[in-house]
N, C-alpha and C positions, 0 to 999 in steps of 0.2 A: 504873482502867481505861485501857488504851492502845489507841488506834485509829490505823490507818495509812491515809493518803490518798495514792495514787500517781497521777502523771501521766506523760506521755511524757518530760518534761524534769527534773522534780524529784520528790523523795519527802519528804513532810512528815509528821511524827508529832505527834499531838495527845494531850495528857494532860488528862483531865477529873478534877478533884478535887471531891468532894462534901463540903461543909461545912454540916452540919445540912440546911437546906432550900435552900441556895444552891449552885449549880454554878459553878466557875471554870474557864475554858479557857486552857490554855497551849500554845503552838505552838513546837516545837523542830526543828532540823535532824535530830536523832536522839535516841532514848531507849534506854538500856540497862536491862535487867532486873537484879534482884539476882543472877541466875545468870551474869552477864557475867564474862569472864575479863580479866585485865590485858592479855594479848596482843591480845584483840579490841578493847579500848578504844584501845590504842596504834595498832593498825593502821587503825582507822576514823577516829580524830580527829587523831592527832599525826604519823603517818608522813609524810603529804603535806606538813605544815608543815616537817619536818626536810629533806625533799627541796627545798623552796623556799629554805630557808636555804642549803643547799649550792649552789643555783643563784644565790645572791647577793641574796636578798630578806630583809627582816626578818620574824621570826616570833615569836609570843607564845602561850603556853599558860597559861591562868588557871584555877585551881580556886577556886570560890566556893560558899559554902553554910553552913548552920548547923553549929555545933560537933558533932562526933561522927558526921558523915555520910560520912566516909571520904576527905576531901580529901587529907590527908597520905599516907594509904595509897595512893591512886590515883596521886599524884605519885611515890611510891616512896621517900619519905624518912622513913617512920615509924621505921625502924631503919637501921643502917649498910647501905650499898649495896656489892655485891660483884660480881666477875667469877669464874666464868661466870654468866650470867643464869639465873634460875630462873623457874618459872611465876608466882611471887608478885612478881617485880620489876615496878615501876611505870614511869611515864612517863620520869622523869629518867634512870635507868640505861639504859633502852632507847634513849633519844635519844642519850646519850653514846656508847653502843656503835655506833650507826649513824653518828654523826659521825666517829668515828675509823676506821671501815671506809671511809668516803668519803675521809678524809684520806690513807689509804694509797694509794688510787687516784689522787688528785690529785697526790701527790708523785712519781708516775712521769713526770709531764710538767711539773712546776713545784714550787712550795713552798706550804706550808700551815701557818699558826699557829693554835692554839686557846688562847684565854685565858678564864679564869673569874673572876668576882667573885660574892660571896655576902653579902647584907645582910639585916637584919631591921628592920622598923618596929615599935617597941614603945613604947607610951604616947607617940605622936607624935614619937619620936626615931628617926632613922635610924642604925643601928649596924652596923659591919663585923664579920661573923661569922668572918672570916679573920685578925683582929687578935689577936695574943698567944695565950697558952696558957690564960688563965682565961675569965671571962665575956666577952660581946660588948664591943666597944670603946666608946669615948666617942662621943657624938652627932656625926654628920657634918653638914656644911652642904650644902644643895642649891644649885648654881649654874647659871647659863645663860651660854653663849657663842655667838657667831655660827657658829663652826666645829663645836662639839660638841653644841650644843643643851643640854638639861638633863643635868647630871651631878653625882655626889656627890664633893665635894672630898676627896681623901685616901683614897679607897676603894682597897683593895689589889686588884691584878689579877695573877693567878697563871697563868703560861704552863705548859701541860702537854703532854706528848708521847705520851701513851698513855691509853687508857680507864681503866686501873688507876690512873694518876697523877691523872686527873680525879676519880675516885671517892674517892681518898684526900683530895683537897682538899675535896670536898663533905662527907665524913665528919668532917673536922676542923671544918668550920663547924657541922655538926649538934650537936657537943658544946657549942657556945656559945649556941645558940638558947634562948629563954626558954620553958620548959615548966612546966605546973602541972596538977594533977588538979582536975577539976570534978565536979559531981554527975552530969553527962551523959557525961563522957569522962575516963578515968583517964590518958590520954596526950595531953592537949590542948596544942597549941602556942598560947601566949598572944601570939604576935606574927605578923606577916605577913612571910614570907620571899620574897626575890627572888633567884633564881640567874640570872645573865647569862652566856651563852656567846657569845664573839665568835670567828667564824671568818674568818680573813684568808688569801686565797689569791692566788698569782701564777702565771701560766702563762708558760712560755718561748715567745717568738715564734720562728717558724721562721726560721732563718738568723742568729739572734742569737748573739753570742759568749758 
């Protein structure tokens, strides 16, 4: 059952799960039905985060849940991602498309670089999905510095100049991730993947040479 409680300032959705004779209540900012579309999920949850990244803030989108519940599908990396977008495209291809549309606008008055890194965490090892042509690379070390904070030493960073190039980088990484069939999911990702997109922009000051 899904109940919606609305007020003048916020809208809270409550999910009530009946387990035998016990009821458990969970409160979320939003709940999507099984009939939800990829475009609706992106527009409601992610679009505003992408806009904040373009404005200079950090943003994170995390998919969490039991195996077989659609995390990889919702993120849009169950299969290779392509341009143009289709109705089945998930969060990552839509976000990349929006970021490069913004890049084109930014470059009219300055410069903008977009750099990708793609790693997986598998059996407690951090591996670079962009390393080599075979399986994921050797385990990387996690370091900390006063300037960079936490970072993966040796992680490849690929600069891309178009949405197509960015998706090619992601697709290359997807070939190297660890996948295995389970009794609950025939396309189960056996690792946790992290795609990082860094957007660096510089604006020309008026009167600058």
